[in-house]
FITI-254290 format. One record per residue (C-alpha): residue number from 0; x negated, y negated, z negated. Coordinates in steps of 0.25 Angstrom, whole numbers. Each point is the difference from the previous one (the first is absolute). Layout:
N
SITE     k       x       y       z
SITE   NUM       X       Y       Z
...
//
This chain:
483
SITE     k       x       y       z
SITE     0      58    -137    -147
SITE     1       7       6      12
SITE     2      14       4      -2
SITE     3       4      14       1
SITE     4       8      -3      12
SITE     5     -12      -3       7
SITE     6      -6      13       7
SITE     7     -12       2       9
SITE     8       2      -1      15
SITE     9      -6      14       1
SITE    10       6       7     -13
SITE    11      -5      14       4
SITE    12     -14      -3       4
SITE    13     -10       9      -8
SITE    14     -11      -6      -8
SITE    15     -14       2       5
SITE    16     -11       1     -10
SITE    17     -11     -11       1
SITE    18     -12       8       2
SITE    19      -9     -11       4
SITE    20       3      -7     -14
SITE    21      -2      13      -7
SITE    22     -14       2       6
SITE    23      -4     -14      -4
SITE    24       3       4     -15
SITE    25     -10      11       2
SITE    26      -3       7     -14
SITE    27       6     -10      -8
SITE    28      13       3      -8
SITE    29      12      -9       4
SITE    30      -1      -7     -13
SITE    31     -15      -3       3
SITE    32       3      -5      14
SITE    33      11      -8      -6
SITE    34     -10      -7      -9
SITE    35      -9      -3      11
SITE    36      11      -6       8
SITE    37       4      -9     -12
SITE    38     -15      -5      -2
SITE    39      -1      -3      15
SITE    40      13      -8      -1
SITE    41      -6      -8     -11
SITE    42     -12      -3       8
SITE    43       8      -8      10
SITE    44      11      -5     -10
SITE    45      10      10       3
SITE    46       7       6     -12
SITE    47       6      14       5
SITE    48       6      10     -10
SITE    49      -5      12       6
SITE    50       0      13      -7
SITE    51      -1      15       3
SITE    52      15       1       4
SITE    53      -2     -11      11
SITE    54     -12       7       6
SITE    55       8      13       0
SITE    56      12      -7       7
SITE    57     -10      -6      11
SITE    58      -6      14       2
SITE    59      13       7       1
SITE    60       5     -10      10
SITE    61      11      -6      -8
SITE    62      -7     -14       2
SITE    63      -2      -2      15
SITE    64      -4     -14      -1
SITE    65      -6      -7     -12
SITE    66       5     -14      -5
SITE    67      -9     -12       4
SITE    68      -7       0     -13
SITE    69      -5      14       1
SITE    70      -3      -2      14
SITE    71     -10     -11      -3
SITE    72      -6       9     -11
SITE    73      -1      12      10
SITE    74      -7      -8      11
SITE    75      -9      -6     -10
SITE    76      -4      14      -5
SITE    77      -2       5      14
SITE    78      -5     -11       9
SITE    79       1       1      14
SITE    80      12      10      -1
SITE    81      15      -3       4
SITE    82      12       5      -8
SITE    83       2      11      11
SITE    84     -15       4      -2
SITE    85       4       2     -15
SITE    86      12       9       4
SITE    87      11     -10       0
SITE    88      11      -3      10
SITE    89      -2     -13       7
SITE    90       8     -10      -7
SITE    91       9      -4      12
SITE    92       5      15       1
SITE    93       5       0     -14
SITE    94       5     -14      -1
SITE    95      14      -1      -7
SITE    96       2      15      -1
SITE    97       3       8     -13
SITE    98      -3      14      -4
SITE    99      10       6     -10
SITE   100      -1      12      -9
SITE   101      12       8       5
SITE   102      -4      13      -7
SITE   103       4      -4     -14
SITE   104      11     -10       0
SITE   105      11      -3      11
SITE   106       0     -13       6
SITE   107      11      -9      -7
SITE   108       2     -14      -2
SITE   109      -5      -5     -14
SITE   110       4     -13      -7
SITE   111     -14      -3      -5
SITE   112     -11       1      11
SITE   113     -10      -3     -11
SITE   114       1      14      -4
SITE   115      -7       4      13
SITE   116     -15       1       0
SITE   117     -11       1      10
SITE   118       0      15      -3
SITE   119      13       2       7
SITE   120       2     -12       8
SITE   121     -12      -3       9
SITE   122     -10       8       8
SITE   123      -4     -13       6
SITE   124      -4      -8     -13
SITE   125      -1     -14       5
SITE   126      15      -1       5
SITE   127       7       2     -12
SITE   128      10     -11      -2
SITE   129      -5      -4     -14
SITE   130     -14       0      -6
SITE   131       0      11     -10
SITE   132      -9      -9      -9
SITE   133       9     -12       0
SITE   134      15       4      -4
SITE   135       4     -15       0
SITE   136      -4      -5      14
SITE   137       3       9      12
SITE   138      -7      -5      12
SITE   139       0       2      15
SITE   140     -14      -5       1
SITE   141      -9      12      -4
SITE   142     -13      -7       0
SITE   143       6     -11      -9
SITE   144       6      12      -9
SITE   145     -14       5      -2
SITE   146      -6     -13      -4
SITE   147      12      -2     -10
SITE   148      -2      14      -5
SITE   149     -15      -3      -4
SITE   150       4     -13      -6
SITE   151      11       6      -8
SITE   152      -9      11      -5
SITE   153     -12      -9      -4
SITE   154       6     -13      -3
SITE   155       5       1     -14
SITE   156      -7      11      -8
SITE   157       7      11      -8
SITE   158      13      -7      -1
SITE   159       2      -2      14
SITE   160      -5      14       3
SITE   161      11       6      -9
SITE   162      11      -7       9
SITE   163      -5       9      12
SITE   164       5      12      -7
SITE   165      13      -4       6
SITE   166      -1       5      14
SITE   167       0      15      -4
SITE   168      15       0       0
SITE   169       2       3     -14
SITE   170       7     -11      -9
SITE   171     -10      -7      -8
SITE   172      11      -5     -10
SITE   173       4      14      -4
SITE   174      14      -1       6
SITE   175      -2      12       9
SITE   176       0       8     -13
SITE   177      13      -6      -5
SITE   178       9       2      13
SITE   179       4      12       7
SITE   180     -10       4      10
SITE   181       3       8      13
SITE   182      -7      13       3
SITE   183     -15      -3       3
SITE   184      -6       2      14
SITE   185     -13      -1       7
SITE   186       0     -15      -1
SITE   187       2       0     -15
SITE   188     -11      11      -2
SITE   189     -10      -9       9
SITE   190       4     -12      -8
SITE   191      -4       7     -13
SITE   192     -13       5       6
SITE   193      -3     -14       4
SITE   194       3      -6     -14
SITE   195     -11       9      -5
SITE   196     -10      -4      10
SITE   197       3     -15      -2
SITE   198      -1       1     -15
SITE   199     -14       7       1
SITE   200      -5     -10      10
SITE   201       4     -12      -8
SITE   202      -5       6     -13
SITE   203     -14       3       7
SITE   204      -1     -15       3
SITE   205       7      -7     -11
SITE   206       1       9     -12
SITE   207      12       5      -8
SITE   208       4     -12      -9
SITE   209       8      -8      11
SITE   210       6      13       6
SITE   211       5       9     -11
SITE   212      14      -6      -3
SITE   213       3      -2      15
SITE   214      -3      14       3
SITE   215       9       6     -11
SITE   216      12      -4       8
SITE   217      -4       8      12
SITE   218      -2      12      -9
SITE   219      14      -1      -5
SITE   220       5      -1      14
SITE   221      -8      12       4
SITE   222       6       9     -10
SITE   223      14      -6       3
SITE   224      -3       6      14
SITE   225      -3      14      -6
SITE   226      14       0      -7
SITE   227       7      -4      13
SITE   228      -6      12       7
SITE   229      -6       2      14
SITE   230       5       3      14
SITE   231     -10      11       2
SITE   232      -9       9      -9
SITE   233     -12      -6       6
SITE   234       4     -14      -3
SITE   235       3       4     -14
SITE   236     -14       6      -2
SITE   237      -6     -13       5
SITE   238       9      -8      -9
SITE   239      -4       8     -12
SITE   240     -15       0       3
SITE   241       1     -15       3
SITE   242       8      -3     -13
SITE   243     -11       8      -7
SITE   244     -11      -8       6
SITE   245       7     -13      -3
SITE   246       1       4     -14
SITE   247     -15       3      -1
SITE   248      -3     -14       7
SITE   249      10      -8     -10
SITE   250      -6       8     -11
SITE   251     -14      -4       4
SITE   252       4     -15       1
SITE   253       5       2     -14
SITE   254     -13       7      -4
SITE   255      -9     -11       6
SITE   256       7     -11      -6
SITE   257       0       6     -14
SITE   258      14       6      -2
SITE   259      -4      13      -3
SITE   260      13       6      -6
SITE   261       7      -4      13
SITE   262     -12       6       8
SITE   263       2      13      -7
SITE   264      15       1       2
SITE   265      -2      -3      15
SITE   266     -10      11       1
SITE   267       8       9      -7
SITE   268      12      -3      10
SITE   269      -9       3      11
SITE   270      -5      13      -6
SITE   271      15       5      -2
SITE   272       3      -4      14
SITE   273     -12       8       5
SITE   274       4      12      -7
SITE   275      15       0       4
SITE   276      -4       0      14
SITE   277     -12       9      -1
SITE   278     -10     -10       6
SITE   279     -14       3      -4
SITE   280      -7     -12       5
SITE   281      10     -10      -7
SITE   282      -2       9     -13
SITE   283     -15      -1       1
SITE   284       1     -16       2
SITE   285       9      -1     -12
SITE   286      -9       8      -8
SITE   287     -12      -8       5
SITE   288       6     -13      -4
SITE   289       4       6     -14
SITE   290     -14       4      -2
SITE   291      -5     -14       3
SITE   292      10      -6      -9
SITE   293      -3       9     -12
SITE   294     -14      -4       2
SITE   295       2     -14      -1
SITE   296       9       1     -12
SITE   297      -9       7      -9
SITE   298       5      15       2
SITE   299     -12       6       7
SITE   300       4      15      -3
SITE   301      13      -2       7
SITE   302      -8      -7      11
SITE   303      -8      13       2
SITE   304      13       9       0
SITE   305       8      -8      10
SITE   306     -12      -1       9
SITE   307      -2      15      -1
SITE   308      15       2       2
SITE   309      -1      -8      13
SITE   310     -12       8       5
SITE   311       8      12      -2
SITE   312      12      -4       9
SITE   313      -8      -9       9
SITE   314      -9      12       6
SITE   315      12       4       9
SITE   316      -1     -14       6
SITE   317     -13       4       7
SITE   318      -7     -14      -2
SITE   319     -14       0      -6
SITE   320       1     -14      -2
SITE   321      12       1      -8
SITE   322      -7      11      -9
SITE   323     -12     -10      -1
SITE   324       8     -11      -5
SITE   325       7      10     -10
SITE   326     -13       4      -5
SITE   327      -4     -14      -3
SITE   328      13      -2      -8
SITE   329      -5      12      -8
SITE   330     -14      -5      -1
SITE   331       6     -13      -6
SITE   332       8       8     -11
SITE   333     -13       8      -4
SITE   334      -7     -14      -1
SITE   335      10      -5      -9
SITE   336      -2      12      -9
SITE   337     -15      -3       0
SITE   338      -2      14       7
SITE   339     -12      -4       9
SITE   340      -2      15       5
SITE   341      15       1       4
SITE   342      -1     -14       7
SITE   343     -12       4       7
SITE   344       6      13       5
SITE   345      12      -7       5
SITE   346      -8     -12       7
SITE   347      -8      11       7
SITE   348      13       7       5
SITE   349       5     -14       5
SITE   350     -12      -3       7
SITE   351      -1      13       7
SITE   352      15       0       4
SITE   353      -2     -14       5
SITE   354     -12       4       9
SITE   355       9      10       7
SITE   356       5     -13       7
SITE   357      15      -4       4
SITE   358      10       8       7
SITE   359      14      -1       6
SITE   360       6       7     -13
SITE   361      -5     -13      -8
SITE   362      13      -6      -6
SITE   363       3     -14       6
SITE   364       0      -6     -14
SITE   365     -15       3      -2
SITE   366      -4     -11      10
SITE   367      -7      -7     -11
SITE   368      -9      11      -4
SITE   369     -13      -1       7
SITE   370     -14       0      -5
SITE   371       2     -13      -7
SITE   372      11       5      -9
SITE   373      -9      13      -3
SITE   374     -11     -10      -5
SITE   375      10      -8      -7
SITE   376       6      11      -8
SITE   377     -13       7      -3
SITE   378      -5     -14      -5
SITE   379      12       0     -10
SITE   380      -4      14      -5
SITE   381     -14      -4      -3
SITE   382       5     -12      -6
SITE   383       9       8     -10
SITE   384     -12       8      -3
SITE   385      -8     -12      -4
SITE   386     -10       1      11
SITE   387       1     -14       4
SITE   388     -12      -1      10
SITE   389       5      12       8
SITE   390      14      -5       0
SITE   391      -4     -14       5
SITE   392      -8       7      12
SITE   393      13       7       4
SITE   394       9     -12      -2
SITE   395      -9      -9       8
SITE   396      -1      10      12
SITE   397      16       1      -1
SITE   398       1     -15       2
SITE   399      -9       0      11
SITE   400       6      11       8
SITE   401      14      -4      -2
SITE   402       9      -3      12
SITE   403       3     -15       0
SITE   404      15       3       1
SITE   405       0       6     -14
SITE   406      -2     -14      -7
SITE   407       6       6     -14
SITE   408     -10      11       0
SITE   409     -12      -9       3
SITE   410       4      -8     -12
SITE   411       1      12      -8
SITE   412     -13       6       4
SITE   413      -6     -14      -2
SITE   414       6      -1     -14
SITE   415      -5      14      -4
SITE   416     -14      -5       5
SITE   417       1     -12      -9
SITE   418       4       8     -12
SITE   419     -11      11       2
SITE   420     -11     -11       2
SITE   421       5      -7     -13
SITE   422       0      12      -9
SITE   423     -13       4       7
SITE   424      -8     -12      -5
SITE   425       0      -8      13
SITE   426       9     -12      -3
SITE   427      -5      -9      11
SITE   428       4      10      11
SITE   429      13       3      -7
SITE   430       4     -15       0
SITE   431      -4       0      15
SITE   432      10      12       3
SITE   433      10      -6      -9
SITE   434       1     -13       8
SITE   435       2       8      12
SITE   436      12       7      -7
SITE   437       6     -14      -3
SITE   438      -1      -4      14
SITE   439       8      13       4
SITE   440      10      -3     -10
SITE   441       5     -11       8
SITE   442       5      10      10
SITE   443       2      12     -10
SITE   444      10       1     -11
SITE   445      -4      13      -8
SITE   446       2       0     -15
SITE   447     -10      12       0
SITE   448     -11      -9       6
SITE   449       3     -12      -9
SITE   450       0      10     -12
SITE   451     -14       5       4
SITE   452      -5     -14       2
SITE   453       4      -5     -14
SITE   454      -7      12      -6
SITE   455     -12      -4       8
SITE   456       1     -14      -5
SITE   457       0       5     -15
SITE   458     -12       8       3
SITE   459      -8     -13       5
SITE   460       5      -9     -11
SITE   461     -13       2      -7
SITE   462      -8      -3      12
SITE   463       6     -13       4
SITE   464     -14      -6       1
SITE   465      -4      10      11
SITE   466      -1      -6      14
SITE   467      14      -2       6
SITE   468       7       7     -12
SITE   469       6     -13      -6
SITE   470       5      -4      14
SITE   471       7      13       2
SITE   472       6      -1     -15
SITE   473       6     -14       3
SITE   474       6       4      13
SITE   475       6      13      -6
SITE   476       5      -7     -12
SITE   477       9      -9      10
SITE   478       7      12       5
SITE   479      14       2      -4
SITE   480       1      11     -11
SITE   481       4      14       3
SITE   482      13       3      -6
//
């Protein structure tokens, strides 16, 4: 990353919003447009970690020229147009320049340049001195850097993916939590926000099992930054929000990998952080995940109450999509209580809220929540109520609709489908779906998915003579046991 001694050649140049890019987004939310961009990247072999915040930075004019990977994706999406047609500055006009946030932190030399992030060190993305996805090999050749980044991200499954948490500027070995930390500024807040994004993106693709222990150290470092204090109130607010979101993300990794006590602790930590700072969005998120955990650990009444608490505080956020997801969390609790009427009412409310469409108020963390997730969560409700055919219909639709980026979720929905088919008396179809999950488990490490598949295998044991079932059972038996 650029050292903080490097400044822009035009430090006082005001940012100009990229109106052309905003027009291309149309009625889609930033999160939905980011998903379209990721999908377009996969079509041409580019793996870009685009999210709602990136879209916001482009539209605000913070990114005057995209890096080479994004350029290829954008030109693929909009054939016949140039970067300038898309509202970006010509590459030659920004080569080598840096834009630095001078509003929140003075420009001072830093002993650790890796603490700078693309959030504060580069309006011109492709000319950063180090590729943000590869902390081990700084490159001067940026085309080569893109190639190496893709190889780094895709070449070694979840173990290698976990290593890429390093670039966020937070110590992965926990040392930041053990030594004095200088007062935090914008670069540390940006690093913390980037940590949250990286964990979520890696979890979407690889699942939680290979990430959880690696992600715990950045969380300790984040709370060390809070203890050290911040240079400005706005920076302190970003740090508290980022630490809370990071606690939820680490809690989710624990949740998905079967470490339920750890997950409960992390969610409670996030909830306390939200209440200390009066952040309703963070509080709603913490209650949302607490409700999900309660459902998964056999405490359905707690799931209902946590989801209702999330809805009370979440109304002030102004996001219909958030309220839709929270209604689904409540529906899951009612299903666990075998209250079909309560479940159906909550599902109807969730669908009506979802149909209002996306908005700019939708939280960034909700980028996963689209029609596929709506279908998948409804499938889980019907499954809990024992309506296997209805559950299977929704699970099948969820798997079909899911963005390919969310590999873990495709595995989850397909595992749900396999179980619903098995319990609904369709063992041959269940075996086919189960085989698809086994294929996906070569890319995904999720104890939750493996536990679901193990339950399906037990249901299918009496049907081993059905077409395809014996082959599925043999292959499943060769998997390492979930511990």
